[in-house]
C-alpha positions, 0 to 999 in steps of 0.5 A: 591147633594151639590158636583156639586155647589161646583165643579162649584164654584171651576171651576169658580175660576180656570177660573179667570185670574191671575193678576200680581202685578207690582213690582218696578225695583231695580233702582226705589226701590233705588230711592224711598229709597234715595228720598230727600237725597243728595249723598256725597263722597264715603268712604272706611269704615263705622262703623256699631256698631251704630244701623246699619240696612241693606236693600237689593235692588234685584240684585243691592245694599245693603243700610246700615242705620247708624244713619240718613245716608244711605250708598249705596254699589254697590258690585264690584262682586256678586251684581246680586245674591242679593235678598231682602229675603237673610240673610247677614252674615258679618264678620267684621275684627276690628270695621268697615265694609270696601270696601274690605270685603265680605258678605255671602248670606244665603237663608232665608228659607233653611238657607244655604249659596248661594253665596257672594258679594264683597263690594265696596266703600260706598256712603253716602246719607244725607238729606239736612239741612234746613235753 
């Protein structure tokens, strides 16, 4: 009977302890992303038309990469709803993304709106120039 060895193997796997994978906190994740960069003066708007990409920091911020600069936006409302697997639906009035705009959060799996954030000022981070 080959069923008994299979059952014993399955039982042994079930008895193995579960190992939790440690994830960085949102603050640690943001610090890693900004490592080696210096913050500039906050700005009200950015121009996302220059190959901008975005990264979501769970429950904390949206980081926009525009060229070589990173712009960190810590929303003034709704930041706790941010998840790194959200799709950001951004409607831009004009050509720039500004601190008065809101961004709708779309669940990636269900493709259903699940909330929104209201943006705040964008803090630019750049790499210091070497001399």
